C-alpha positions in Angstrom: -7.3 -10.6 -15.6 -10.5 -10.4 -18.3 -11.7 -13.9 -17.3 -11.7 -12.9 -13.2 -13.6 -9.2 -14.1 -16.4 -11.1 -16.2 -16.9 -13.0 -13.3 -18.4 -9.6 -12.3 -21.8 -7.8 -13.3 -21.2 -4.3 -14.1 -24.0 -2.3 -14.4 -24.2 0.2 -17.6 -24.4 3.5 -15.4 -21.2 3.0 -14.2 -18.8 5.5 -15.3 -15.6 3.4 -14.2 -14.0 0.5 -12.0 -11.2 0.5 -9.9 -8.7 -1.4 -9.0 -6.0 -1.5 -6.3 -3.0 -3.0 -7.2 -0.1 -4.0 -5.1 2.6 -3.7 -7.7 4.5 -0.4 -10.0 3.6 -2.4 -13.4 -0.1 -3.1 -14.1 -0.8 0.0 -16.3 -0.5 -1.1 -19.8 -2.4 -4.3 -18.2 -5.4 -2.1 -17.7 -5.4 -0.2 -20.3 -5.8 -3.2 -22.3 -8.4 -5.2 -20.3 -10.0 -2.0 -20.6 -10.1 -1.3 -24.0 -11.3 -5.1 -24.4 -14.2 -5.2 -22.3 -15.2 -1.7 -23.1 -14.9 -0.8 -19.2 -13.1 2.5 -18.2 -11.0 1.6 -15.1 -8.8 3.8 -12.6 -5.9 2.0 -10.8 -5.5 2.9 -7.3 -1.5 1.7 -6.0 -1.7 -0.8 -2.8 -0.6 2.1 0.2 0.2 -1.3 2.2 2.8 -1.9 -0.6 3.8 1.7 -1.3 5.1 1.4 2.7 6.5 -1.1 2.5 8.5 -1.1 -0.5 10.3 2.8 0.9 10.6 0.8 4.2 12.9 -1.8 2.0 14.9 1.5 0.8 14.8 2.4 4.0 16.8 -0.8 5.1 19.0 -1.5 2.0 20.2 2.6 2.9 20.9 1.5 6.6 19.2 4.8 7.4 16.2 2.8 10.0 16.8 5.3 12.8 17.8 8.2 10.8 14.4 7.9 8.9 12.2 5.9 11.6 9.8 8.8 12.2 9.0 9.7 8.8 8.2 6.2 7.8 6.1 6.4 11.2 4.0 10.0 9.4 4.0 8.6 6.5 2.2 5.3 8.2 0.2 7.3 9.6 -0.5 9.9 6.5 -2.2 6.3 5.0 -3.5 4.7 8.2 -5.3 7.4 10.1 -5.9 5.4 12.8 -5.1 6.1 17.3 -3.2 3.3 16.6 -0.1 5.0 14.4 -1.2 8.4 16.1 0.1 6.5 19.4 3.4 5.1 17.2 4.5 9.3 16.4 5.3 8.9 20.0 6.7 12.6 21.5 5.2 14.0 18.4 1.6 12.9 18.8 0.9 16.0 20.6 1.9 18.3 17.6 0.1 16.2 14.7 -2.8 15.7 16.9 -3.4 19.8 17.4 -2.1 20.4 13.4 -5.0 18.0 12.2 -7.3 18.7 14.7 -10.8 18.9 13.0 -9.7 18.0 9.7 -11.2 15.1 7.4 -8.9 13.1 5.8 -8.1 14.8 2.8 -6.7 17.7 4.7 -4.6 16.0 6.8 -3.1 14.3 4.4 -1.7 17.5 2.6 -0.6 18.7 6.4 1.2 15.9 6.2 3.5 15.7 3.3 3.8 19.2 3.9 5.4 18.1 7.5 7.4 15.0 6.0 8.4 17.6 3.6 10.1 20.1 5.8 11.4 17.2 7.7 12.9 14.8 5.4 12.5 16.4 1.8 16.6 16.7 2.5 16.6 13.1 2.4 17.2 11.4 -1.4 15.5 8.2 -0.1 11.9 10.4 1.4 12.5 13.3 -1.2 12.4 10.2 -4.3 9.3 9.2 -2.3 8.1 12.4 -2.2 8.6 12.6 -6.1 6.7 9.0 -6.6 3.7 10.6 -5.2 3.7 13.7 -6.9 4.0 12.0 -9.8 1.9 9.3 -9.3 -1.2 11.9 -6.9 -4.3 10.4 -9.0 -3.3 6.4 -8.4 -2.1 6.5 -4.8 -4.8 9.0 -3.8 -8.3 7.7 -5.5 -9.1 6.6 -2.3 -9.7 10.0 -0.7 -12.0 10.5 -3.8 -13.8 8.2 -3.6 -14.6 6.0 -0.5 -15.9 3.1 -2.2 -12.0 2.7 -3.3 -9.6 0.1 -1.2 -6.4 2.1 0.3 -4.8 -1.9 0.6 -5.1 -5.2 -2.2 -5.5 -7.3 0.4 -9.1 -8.1 -0.1 -8.3 -8.7 -3.8 -6.1 -10.6 -2.7 -8.3 -12.9 -0.3 -10.8 -13.5 -2.9 -8.9 -14.2 -5.8 -6.1 -16.5 -4.9 -6.5 -17.8 -1.3 -4.0 -20.5 -1.8 -1.1 -17.9 -2.3 -2.3 -15.7 0.5 -1.7 -18.2 3.0 1.5 -19.4 1.8 2.6 -16.1 1.6 1.3 -15.0 4.8 2.9 -18.5 6.5 6.8 -17.6 4.6 6.3 -14.3 7.0 6.4 -14.7 10.2 9.1 -16.8 12.0 6.7 -20.1 13.1 5.5 -20.6 9.6 9.1 -20.3 8.2 10.3 -22.6 10.4 7.5 -25.1 10.0 7.9 -25.2 6.4 11.1 -25.7 6.7 11.0 -28.6 8.5 8.4 -29.5 6.1 10.6 -29.0 3.1 13.8 -30.6 5.0 11.8 -34.0 6.6 10.9 -34.8 3.1 14.0 -34.3 1.5 16.2 -36.4 4.0 13.6 -39.1 3.7 13.7 -38.4 -0.4 9.7 -38.7 -0.4 
């Protein structure tokens, strides 16, 4: 981390830098790097990874059908675009009326209220909302500073192109089959 940050020129007039991380275990590392480099580091948690982790918990609990709309509301809360609004289906119009004329921060508050009122009874969603509340500054830092990246994708591409390409290859059925064929071909020929 220190080597990676050392590549950048950080002006003296900067109060802090922001790092968007894809995991939950970086707090102590960022503190150590901050002390060593004499730079204040703030962390933004990757919204895509938070959303993905929630989807895994929902799938593991076999509540995909019951919590499908909760997932879609959360996706729209994090990534407010036309596609995600359209994905709300019959709930699109009521949500569009609620958020009309609101900024991104206000929409997040409205969506948190809606998600809590509609799904707060469910243990998985309640746990998720509790996580958001405990880590609010790290989850919603992008609302305070428009320069903050919501996802860790740009950093992944910049620092680890090879692993990023492998990761995305394994995420597609085609990529997995090609890799599997390659693996079995060389394994079977003892090369």
